[in-house]
N, C-alpha and C positions, 0 to 999 in steps of 0.2 A: 506496499499499500501505499505508495506516496506525502509527503507531507501533505503535500494540496488539498489529494480526500480522504487522508482521518482530520486535518484542520474544516471539510467539511461537515465530516462523521460528527465530528463534538458541536459541532452551529444547529445542525440536523438532529443528532438528542438533547440536545439545549431546548429545542421547541415544540420535541413532542413532549418530554420529561411535563416544561411550564404550561404542558395543554395548546399548543397558539399556535400548532401544526395546522395546515390547510390542505385540501388536497394540492397546492405547490407544490410543499415540504414530500407530499407523497413518493409523487409520482422525481422528485429529484432522487429521497432515499431507495429507490431501488432502482432508479439508471445507476447512482455509485455501489450499491450493493452488485449491480448486474457489470461492472466495471471490475471489481473483488472481484466477482468471485473467478469471470474469465482468463484473469489474471492467474489465480490461480488453480485454476487449469489448467493451465499449460505451464508447469514447471520448466521442464526442457527450454521455453525463450525464458525463462529468465533466474538460471540457476546459482549465480553466482551474485546473484543481487540479493538469495534466498539462505542460501547460505554456505557464504565464505565472507 
């Protein structure tokens, strides 16, 4: 996960915790998690970044 993705996830998480998240934030979170999951699902593309 990139630093930018982590920062976005933290901001979205806070909005959800505060009960302030709306449909736009739900979509953002869904897209962000899809990006993160896609990256994790292809470890051969970023093996060095994850394990070295």
